[in-house]
C-alpha positions in Angstrom: 0.0 0.0 0.0 1.3 3.4 -1.0 -0.2 6.5 0.8 -3.5 4.6 1.2 -3.7 3.2 -2.3 -3.7 -0.5 -2.7 -2.0 -2.3 -5.5 -5.2 -3.5 -7.2 -6.6 0.1 -6.9 -3.6 1.4 -8.7 -4.0 -1.2 -11.4 -7.7 -0.5 -11.8 -7.1 3.3 -12.1 -4.3 2.9 -14.6 -6.4 0.5 -16.7 -9.2 3.0 -16.9 -6.7 5.7 -17.8 -5.2 3.5 -20.6 -8.7 2.8 -22.1 -9.6 6.5 -21.8 -6.4 7.6 -23.5 -6.7 5.0 -26.3 -10.3 6.1 -26.9 -9.4 9.8 -27.1 -6.4 9.3 -29.3 -8.2 6.9 -31.5 -11.2 9.1 -31.9 -9.1 12.1 -32.8 -7.0 10.2 -35.3 -10.1 8.7 -37.0 -11.8 12.1 -37.2 -8.7 13.6 -38.8 -8.4 10.7 -41.2 -11.9 10.8 -42.5 -12.1 14.6 -42.6 -14.5 15.3 -39.7 -11.6 17.4 -38.3 -10.0 19.0 -41.3 -6.3 19.4 -41.7 -4.3 21.8 -43.7 -4.3 25.6 -43.7 -6.7 27.2 -41.2 -9.0 29.9 -42.5 -9.2 31.7 -39.2 -8.2 31.3 -35.6 -5.5 29.3 -34.0 -2.6 31.5 -35.1 0.7 29.5 -35.2 -1.0 26.1 -35.1 0.3 23.5 -37.6 -2.7 21.5 -38.7 -0.7 18.5 -39.8 -0.6 14.9 -38.5 -3.3 12.5 -37.1 -3.2 14.1 -33.7 -2.8 17.7 -34.5 -6.0 18.8 -32.6 -4.3 17.9 -29.4 -1.8 20.7 -29.9 -4.3 23.3 -31.2 -5.2 26.8 -30.0 -3.3 27.8 -26.9 -0.5 25.2 -27.4 0.9 27.6 -30.1 1.1 30.4 -27.5 2.8 28.2 -25.0 5.3 27.2 -27.7 5.9 30.8 -28.6 6.7 31.7 -25.0 9.0 28.6 -24.8 11.0 29.9 -27.8 10.9 33.7 -27.3 9.8 34.3 -23.7 7.2 36.8 -22.7 7.2 40.0 -24.8 8.6 43.0 -22.9 7.1 46.3 -22.2 3.5 45.6 -23.2 0.5 43.4 -22.2 -0.3 40.9 -24.8 -2.3 37.6 -25.1 0.7 35.6 -23.9 0.5 37.3 -20.4 -2.6 35.1 -19.8 -0.5 32.0 -19.8 1.6 30.8 -16.9 5.3 29.9 -17.3 5.6 26.3 -16.1 4.3 24.7 -19.3 6.5 26.8 -21.6 9.5 26.0 -19.4 8.8 22.2 -19.8 8.4 22.6 -23.5 11.6 24.5 -23.7 13.5 22.0 -21.6 12.6 19.2 -24.0 12.9 21.2 -27.2 16.6 20.4 -27.9 15.9 16.7 -28.0 12.5 16.3 -29.6 9.7 18.5 -31.0 7.8 20.5 -28.4 4.5 18.9 -29.4 5.9 15.4 -28.5 7.2 16.7 -25.2 3.8 18.3 -24.5 1.9 15.2 -25.4 4.1 12.7 -23.4 4.1 14.9 -20.3 0.3 15.5 -20.5 -0.5 11.8 -20.9 1.8 10.8 -18.1 0.3 13.5 -15.9 -3.2 12.3 -16.8 -2.2 8.8 -15.5 -1.0 10.3 -12.2 -4.2 12.4 -12.0 -6.5 9.3 -12.5 -4.6 7.5 -9.8 -4.4 10.5 -7.5 -8.1 11.4 -7.7 -9.0 7.8 -6.9 -6.5 7.7 -4.0 -7.9 10.8 -2.5 -11.6 9.8 -2.7 -12.6 9.2 0.9 -15.7 7.1 0.0 -15.3 5.3 -3.3 -13.3 2.6 -5.0 -10.6 3.4 -7.4 -12.2 1.9 -10.5 -15.5 3.8 -10.1 -13.6 7.0 -9.4 -11.4 6.7 -12.4 -14.4 5.9 -14.6 -16.2 8.9 -13.3 -13.2 11.1 -14.1 -13.1 9.6 -17.6 -16.7 10.5 -18.1 -16.6 14.0 -16.9 -17.5 16.6 -19.5 -14.2 17.8 -21.0 -12.1 15.0 -19.6 -10.6 14.6 -23.1 -8.7 17.9 -22.4 -6.4 16.0 -20.1 -4.9 14.5 -23.3 -4.2 17.9 -24.8 -0.7 19.2 -24.9 -1.8 21.7 -22.2 -0.8 22.1 -18.5 -4.2 21.1 -17.1 -3.3 17.4 -16.6 -0.1 18.4 -14.9 -1.8 20.9 -12.6 -4.5 18.4 -11.7 -2.0 15.6 -11.0 0.2 17.8 -8.8 -2.8 19.2 -6.9 -4.3 15.8 -6.0 -0.9 14.3 -5.0 -0.1 17.3 -2.9 -3.3 16.7 -1.1 -2.6 13.0 -0.7 0.8 13.6 0.8 -0.4 16.5 3.0 -3.2 14.2 4.3 -1.2 11.0 4.8 2.5 11.7 4.5 5.1 14.3 5.7 3.5 17.7 5.2 6.7 19.3 3.9 6.9 16.7 1.2 3.8 18.2 -0.3 5.4 21.6 -0.8 7.1 21.0 -4.3 3.9 19.5 -5.7 1.8 22.3 -4.2 3.9 24.9 -6.0 3.4 23.3 -9.5 -0.3 24.1 -10.1 0.2 27.7 -9.2 3.0 28.0 -11.7 1.0 26.2 -14.4 -2.5 27.5 -14.2 -4.2 30.8 -13.1 -6.5 28.9 -10.8 -3.7 26.9 -9.3 -3.5 29.1 -6.2 -6.9 27.7 -5.0 -5.1 24.6 -3.9 -4.3 26.5 -0.8 -7.9 26.0 0.4 -7.8 22.2 0.8 -4.2 22.2 1.9 -5.0 24.7 4.7 -8.0 22.7 5.8 -6.0 19.5 5.8 -3.3 21.2 7.9 -6.0 22.3 10.4 -7.4 18.8 10.5 -4.0 17.2 11.1 -3.1 20.0 13.6 0.4 20.5 12.1 2.0 23.8 11.5 4.2 22.3 8.9 1.1 21.7 6.8 0.6 25.4 6.7 3.8 25.7 4.8 2.4 23.4 2.1 -0.8 25.5 2.1 1.2 28.7 1.6 3.1 27.2 -1.4 0.4 27.8 -4.0 0.0 31.4 -2.9 3.7 32.0 -3.1 3.9 30.3 -6.5 1.0 32.4 -7.9 2.6 35.6 -6.5 5.9 34.8 -8.1 4.2 34.4 -11.5 2.4 37.7 -11.2 5.7 39.4 -10.2 7.3 37.9 -13.3 4.6 39.2 -15.6 4.8 42.6 -13.8 8.6 42.7 -14.4 8.1 41.9 -18.1 5.3 44.3 -18.9 5.7 47.1 -16.3 2.0 46.4 -15.5 1.2 44.9 -12.0 -2.1 43.7 -13.3 -0.8 42.2 -16.6 -2.7 38.9 -16.2 -6.0 40.7 -15.5 -5.5 43.1 -18.3 -4.7 40.3 -20.7 -8.1 38.9 -20.2 -9.6 41.6 -22.4 -8.5 39.7 -25.4 -11.1 37.0 -24.4 -13.9 39.5 -23.4 -13.6 38.5 -19.8 -14.8 41.2 -17.4 -17.1 39.9 -14.7 -19.9 37.5 -13.9 -22.5 40.0 -15.1 -21.4 39.2 -18.6 -22.6 35.5 -18.4 -26.3 36.3 -19.3 -25.1 38.6 -22.1 -23.0 35.9 -23.6 -26.2 33.7 -23.8 -28.2 36.5 -25.3 -25.6 37.1 -28.0 -26.1 33.5 -29.2 -29.3 34.7 -30.8 -27.5 36.6 -33.5 -23.9 35.1 -33.4 -25.1 31.5 -33.6 -22.3 30.6 -31.2 -23.9 27.3 -30.1 -20.8 26.2 -28.1 -21.7 28.8 -25.6 -25.0 27.1 -25.0 -23.3 23.7 -24.6 -20.8 25.2 -22.2 -23.6 26.9 -20.2 -25.2 23.4 -19.9 -21.9 22.0 -18.6 -21.7 24.8 -16.1 -25.1 24.0 -14.8 -24.1 20.3 -14.5 -20.9 21.0 -12.5 -22.7 23.5 -10.3 -25.3 20.8 -9.5 -22.6 18.3 -8.7 -21.1 20.9 -6.4 -24.4 21.3 -4.6 -24.6 17.5 -4.2 -21.0 17.5 -2.8 -22.1 20.0 -0.1 -25.0 17.7 0.7 -22.7 14.7 1.3 -22.0 15.8 4.8 -19.4 17.5 7.0 -16.5 15.3 5.8 -17.0 16.5 2.3 -17.7 20.2 3.0 -14.0 21.4 2.8 -13.7 19.7 -0.5 -17.0 21.3 -1.6 -15.8 24.8 -0.7 -12.7 24.2 -2.8 -14.7 23.0 -5.8 -17.0 25.9 -5.4 -14.1 28.3 -5.5 -12.7 26.8 -8.7 -16.1 27.1 -10.4 -16.6 30.6 -9.1 -13.3 31.8 -10.4 -13.9 30.4 -13.8 -17.5 31.6 -14.2 -16.7 34.8 -12.3 -14.6 35.9 -15.3 -17.8 36.4 -17.2 -17.4 33.6 -19.8 -18.6 30.1 -20.1 -15.7 29.4 -22.4 -13.4 26.5 -21.3 -15.6 25.7 -18.2 -15.5 21.9 -19.0 -11.7 22.0 -19.0 -11.3 24.3 -16.0 -13.9 22.4 -13.9 -11.7 19.3 -14.0 -9.5 21.2 -11.5 -12.5 20.9 -9.1 -11.7 17.2 -8.8 -13.9 16.5 -5.8 -16.9 16.8 -8.1 -15.8 13.4 -9.6 -16.4 11.8 -6.2 -20.1 12.6 -6.4 -20.6 10.6 -9.6 -18.3 7.8 -8.3 -20.6 7.5 -5.2 -23.5 6.7 -7.4 -22.9 3.3 -9.1 -26.3 3.6 -10.8 -25.1 6.6 -12.8 -22.1 4.8 -14.0 -24.1 1.8 -15.0 -26.8 3.8 -16.8 -26.3 3.6 -20.5 -27.9 6.9 -21.1 -25.4 8.6 -18.8 -22.5 6.8 -20.5 -23.8 7.7 -23.9 -24.3 11.3 -22.9 -20.8 11.6 -21.4 -19.2 10.1 -24.4 -21.3 12.3 -26.8 -20.4 15.5 -24.9 -16.6 14.7 -25.0 -16.8 13.7 -28.7 -18.7 16.8 -29.5 -16.2 19.0 -27.8 -13.4 17.3 -29.6 -15.1 17.8 -32.9 -15.4 21.5 -32.0 -11.7 21.9 -31.5 -11.0 23.4 -35.0 -13.8 26.0 -34.4 -13.4 27.0 -30.7 -10.8 26.7 -28.0 -11.2 23.8 -25.6 
């Protein structure tokens, strides 16, 4: 047994991950091969993306911006789109670049991180078996994004394992892992919430060091962006490129669908309603789950509070305790309608990759 995870639980979680990854890669490759996802020159969007190869959608959209930062660094003296992207992922891409192509580095790291995330979410679940938990994660709307050459899988894996170690191991050993999400994703600093609550539960001051790590990491990123742009709010100001301004913009984004025909907004709003409902169910599971529910609520509030439904399926994966709600209901996982719906949502979001960011 390792940190509360039994050998057969590890095997079951990794088996689900392997099936999930094979399904995602296979579906993407088939869609590209038959033309459902077109290759070749892009008419609009995705600047810098090379639409070549059977898995090119997995390095679409923001991967090109991460790659640009990896090669050229953050632009100096001005706030640009790149200031919305945190530095850990570009650093990883740059570190592997001399040996292999950055897309290969990004894919391999993302897939390995996804494996660690599947195992970690299962290991941390206080009331469910590993197999059900892993299946629930695989079925979450947007779970395919853990296979993208993006930092989301790495941030999730580091977050869950930081919590596992903080809960069951030496608290200081969680510090390096607790830093990583804050260096990788804007919402990474929220990991301080469960780590603080775990430290209080264990009654150890050393645990507070781990809880402070995400805040320190996030502050360091913003100081870096400030130094490059001379703007202390560089990240916030970069959000204007995505029309993010505040939660009051959410109803307006739905109204605009009437004349823009941006149906992905409707789909993402439906996913937002689903994950909010799961969060409510998590609160109702009792006092033992309430700290995790507050963390999940904070993740969802930060995403939707930006005023956009865009990317909520991907960003909600960081609210990993929501997976436990589905795992606690075997009837859901055995219901063919639920399975078909989950597969259809992820398939639809994959097919939308050439049109809209994940």
